[in-house]
C-alpha positions in Angstrom: -41.6 120.4 8.2 -44.9 119.5 9.4 -45.3 118.2 13.4 -46.5 114.7 12.2 -44.1 114.2 9.4 -41.6 114.6 11.9 -42.7 112.7 14.6 -43.9 109.5 12.3 -41.4 109.7 9.7 -38.1 111.2 10.6 -37.5 110.5 13.9 -38.0 107.3 13.7 -36.2 106.9 10.6 -33.1 108.4 12.3 -33.5 106.4 15.1 -33.0 103.2 13.2 -30.3 104.4 10.7 -28.4 104.8 14.1 -29.7 101.9 16.2 -28.7 99.6 12.6 -25.1 101.4 12.5 -24.4 100.9 16.5 -25.1 97.5 15.9 -23.7 96.4 13.2 -20.6 98.0 14.4 -20.6 96.4 17.8 -20.9 93.2 16.1 -18.2 93.9 13.8 -15.3 95.0 17.3 -17.4 92.5 19.2 -15.7 89.7 16.8 -11.8 91.4 17.2 -13.0 91.2 21.3 -14.0 88.2 21.4 -10.5 87.2 19.7 -8.1 89.7 21.6 -9.5 88.2 24.8 -9.5 84.4 23.8 -6.2 85.0 22.7 -5.2 87.1 26.5 -6.4 83.7 27.7 -4.4 81.7 26.0 -1.0 83.1 26.5 -0.6 84.7 22.9 -1.2 88.1 20.9 -4.3 88.0 18.5 -4.7 90.3 15.6 -2.3 92.8 15.7 -1.3 93.1 11.6 -3.7 95.5 10.3 -3.8 99.0 11.9 -2.6 99.7 15.3 -2.7 96.5 17.6 -5.2 95.3 15.1 -7.7 97.2 15.4 -9.1 97.4 11.5 -8.8 93.6 11.7 -12.5 93.9 11.3 -12.6 96.0 8.5 -10.3 93.7 6.6 -12.3 91.0 7.5 -15.6 92.3 6.0 -13.6 93.9 2.8 -12.4 90.1 2.4 -15.7 88.7 2.4 -17.1 91.2 0.0 -14.9 90.1 -2.5 -14.8 86.4 -2.2 -16.1 84.3 -4.4 -19.7 83.4 -4.0 -20.3 79.9 -4.9 -23.8 77.9 -5.1 -23.5 74.1 -5.0 -24.8 72.4 -8.1 -27.4 70.8 -6.4 -28.8 73.3 -4.1 -32.7 74.8 -3.7 -31.1 78.1 -5.1 -34.2 80.2 -3.8 -34.3 78.6 -0.2 -30.5 78.6 0.0 -30.1 82.3 -0.7 -33.2 83.0 1.4 -31.4 81.1 4.1 -29.3 83.9 6.2 -31.8 86.6 5.7 -34.1 84.7 7.6 -31.4 84.8 10.3 -30.3 88.2 10.2 -33.4 90.1 9.3 -35.2 88.7 13.1 -31.7 89.2 15.0 -31.9 93.1 13.9 -35.4 93.4 13.9 -35.4 92.6 18.1 -33.8 95.3 19.1 -36.6 97.8 18.0 -38.6 97.4 21.4 -35.3 97.2 23.6 -35.3 99.8 25.8 -31.8 101.2 26.2 -31.9 104.2 28.3 -34.7 106.9 29.6 -36.2 108.9 27.6 -34.0 113.1 27.4 -35.0 116.3 26.2 -33.1 117.3 22.8 -34.6 121.0 21.9 -37.4 120.9 23.9 -38.3 117.7 22.6 -38.9 114.7 24.3 -36.8 111.4 22.7 -36.7 108.0 24.0 -33.6 105.8 23.3 -36.2 102.7 22.0 -38.0 102.3 18.5 -41.2 101.3 20.0 -42.6 100.3 24.0 -44.8 97.7 22.8 -47.2 96.7 25.2 -46.8 92.9 24.4 -42.9 93.4 23.5 -41.8 89.6 25.3 -44.4 88.0 23.2 -42.8 90.2 19.9 -39.5 88.9 20.8 -40.1 85.1 21.5 -42.4 85.5 18.1 -39.7 87.1 16.1 -36.6 85.0 17.7 -37.9 81.7 16.4 -38.1 82.7 12.8 -34.2 82.2 13.1 -34.8 78.6 13.6 -36.2 78.2 10.1 -33.0 80.0 8.4 -31.0 77.8 10.4 -32.6 74.3 9.2 -33.3 75.7 5.2 -29.5 76.9 5.2 -28.7 73.2 6.2 -31.7 71.5 4.0 -31.0 73.5 1.0 -27.4 73.3 0.8 -27.7 69.0 -0.2 -25.0 68.6 1.8 -25.4 65.6 4.2 -22.9 67.5 6.5 -25.1 71.0 6.5 -28.1 68.9 6.9 -26.9 66.9 9.8 -26.1 70.6 11.8 -29.2 71.8 10.8 -30.6 68.7 12.2 -29.3 69.1 15.8 -29.8 72.9 15.5 -33.5 72.7 15.6 -33.6 69.9 18.3 -31.2 71.8 20.4 -32.9 75.2 19.8 -36.3 74.1 20.3 -35.7 72.2 23.2 -33.9 75.5 25.2 -36.8 77.8 23.9 -39.4 76.0 26.2 -37.1 76.6 29.2 -36.1 80.0 28.8 -40.2 80.5 28.1 -40.7 79.5 31.9 -37.9 81.4 33.4 -39.3 84.9 31.3 -43.0 83.6 32.3 -41.2 84.1 36.0 -40.6 87.9 35.1 -43.6 88.9 34.1 -45.2 87.8 37.1 -42.9 90.4 39.4 -43.5 92.7 37.0 -46.8 92.4 36.0 -46.4 93.9 32.7 -45.0 92.3 29.1 -44.0 95.7 28.2 -39.5 95.7 28.5 -40.0 99.7 29.3 -42.9 98.5 32.1 -40.1 95.9 33.7 -37.4 98.3 34.1 -39.8 100.4 35.9 -41.1 98.0 38.2 -37.5 97.3 39.4 -37.2 101.1 39.7 -41.0 101.0 42.0 -39.7 97.7 44.0 -36.1 99.2 44.6 -34.5 96.1 43.7 -33.3 93.9 40.7 -35.5 91.0 39.7 -32.3 88.8 40.0 -32.5 88.8 43.4 -35.9 87.1 44.2 -35.5 85.5 40.4 -31.9 83.9 40.7 -33.2 80.6 39.3 -35.0 82.1 36.8 -32.1 84.7 35.6 -29.3 80.8 35.7 -32.4 78.9 33.7 -32.3 81.8 31.3 -28.9 82.7 30.3 -27.8 78.6 30.3 -31.2 78.7 27.7 -29.4 81.9 26.1 -25.9 80.6 25.4 -27.6 77.3 24.5 -30.3 79.9 22.1 -27.0 81.4 20.2 -25.2 77.9 19.5 -22.2 79.1 21.8 -19.9 77.0 23.8 -20.8 74.5 25.6 -23.6 74.3 23.8 -22.5 75.3 19.8 -23.2 71.5 18.5 -25.2 72.5 15.5 -21.3 74.4 14.0 -19.4 71.3 15.5 -16.7 72.0 13.3 -14.9 68.4 14.7 -18.0 66.6 13.6 -19.5 68.3 10.9 -16.9 70.5 8.8 -18.9 73.7 10.2 -22.5 72.1 10.6 -25.0 74.4 8.7 -23.0 76.8 6.7 -20.8 74.4 5.3 -21.4 75.3 1.5 -21.9 78.8 2.5 -18.9 81.8 1.4 -18.5 85.6 0.9 -21.6 87.7 2.4 -23.9 84.6 2.8 -21.8 83.4 5.5 -21.2 86.7 7.3 -24.8 87.0 7.6 -24.6 83.5 9.3 -21.6 84.9 11.3 -23.1 88.4 11.6 -26.5 86.9 13.3 -24.9 85.0 15.8 -23.4 88.2 17.5 -26.3 90.2 17.3 -28.1 87.5 18.8 -25.6 87.4 21.4 -26.6 91.0 21.7 -30.2 91.0 21.8 -29.6 87.3 24.9 -27.4 89.8 26.9 -30.0 93.2 26.5 -33.1 91.4 27.9 -30.8 89.7 30.8 -29.9 93.7 31.3 -34.3 94.6 31.1 -35.3 91.8 33.1 -33.3 90.7 35.5 -30.7 93.8 36.5 -32.6 96.9 36.2 -31.7 98.0 32.4 -30.7 101.3 32.6 -30.9 101.6 36.6 -28.2 102.0 38.7 -26.9 98.8 40.8 -28.6 98.8 44.4 -31.2 102.0 44.1 -33.3 101.4 47.6 -29.5 101.7 49.1 -27.7 104.3 47.2 -30.1 106.5 46.1 -28.5 108.9 47.9 -24.8 108.1 46.1 -26.9 108.8 43.1 -28.5 111.7 43.1 -24.9 113.2 44.2 -23.5 115.8 42.2 -20.2 113.3 41.8 -22.4 110.3 40.0 -25.0 112.6 38.3 -23.4 112.8 35.5 -24.0 109.0 34.7 -26.6 108.6 32.1 -28.8 105.3 31.8 -27.2 104.0 28.8 -24.1 103.8 30.3 -24.9 101.5 33.0 -26.7 99.5 30.6 -24.0 99.2 27.8 -21.5 98.0 31.3 -24.3 95.5 32.0 -24.6 95.0 28.6 -21.2 94.1 28.3 -20.6 92.0 31.1 -22.7 89.5 29.6 -21.0 89.8 26.5 -17.6 89.3 28.0 -19.3 86.0 29.7 -19.8 84.7 26.1 -16.5 85.4 25.4 -15.3 83.6 29.2 -17.4 80.3 28.7 -15.9 79.9 25.1 -12.3 80.1 26.2 -13.4 77.6 29.4 -15.6 75.4 28.8 -15.3 71.9 26.6 -18.3 71.0 24.1 -20.9 68.6 25.2 -22.1 66.1 23.7 -25.2 65.8 22.1 -27.1 63.5 24.4 -25.6 65.0 27.3 -27.2 68.5 25.9 -30.6 67.0 25.2 -30.8 66.2 29.1 -29.5 69.3 30.2 -32.4 70.7 28.2 -35.2 68.0 28.7 -34.0 66.5 32.7 -32.8 69.3 34.2 -33.7 72.7 32.7 -37.6 72.1 31.6 -38.5 70.6 35.6 -36.9 73.3 37.0 -38.2 76.3 34.9 -41.5 74.7 36.2 -40.3 74.6 39.5 -39.6 78.4 39.5 -42.5 79.5 38.0 -44.8 77.7 40.9 -42.3 79.2 42.9 -42.8 82.6 41.8 -46.3 82.2 41.8 -46.9 81.0 45.6 -44.2 83.8 46.8 -46.4 86.6 44.7 -49.5 85.5 46.5 -47.9 85.7 49.8 -46.4 88.9 48.7 -49.7 90.4 47.7 -51.8 88.5 50.2 
């Protein structure tokens, strides 16, 4: 097989298939993990009927959604109604293309990178792709021809646009510290600095994480899907696999937010405390721990925090949600950018 075909077609295709398979499998079992962890927090059993200890419950849920009757409301805007779930799910999966999960490794003398592409403007690309998902939620609510779905879509538009702004400023402070927009470059900058960016950028991380929870419409910011007030929000009229796409996109976006928190603030695949424990990590005892394991452990912790929040915090009122975004997080994010700028000038001067 020609070398060019192997490098430009076959290897990227294998990476895409493996990445999509792993992401969708994790998304499926993240729903199981959430139900079991919440059950433990609430002193009940959770899923325990399908398979040993309920391990096959995600498979059963997927089969159920495949065979459920797929309804379209009579007054719905049919084309937009069908398009909306794809406008949410496709961007959620596209963002994984530029997320680096570990260091390059060799297979048969060939260097394999555990990511699809190292784009020099990866952060801008991710911010642009993520904004497309807002259209899917708005259009899904509007095209359903339901007042409850429409209100859910409008709430989502206000919420997601409001929290995108302080999140963007939190990301800017990371770019100022790293000096690059490449996600691989951000990890390497933390390696060279011998410190995770969460330590000098603790305020930026707090802003980013709060905004990330709000962007994914999770407790305590799940106003677009406030079932007690809006039946089920923007996806009230959806059923079958179209509803499942909304559901899967939410969990995929949780993984993206967690992965970016790992890359930008917690060293990506780097081990903890590289400046203090360099000798320990280089020892034969722990040398077998690959970077992708560190990445998965950090990302798993953030996903656990999502579930923990859901079992802990009550939902904000909508006016409280807007006040947090505009009155607190936006001024704090602007102040944080100026503070990081001053510290960077002092450090380099």
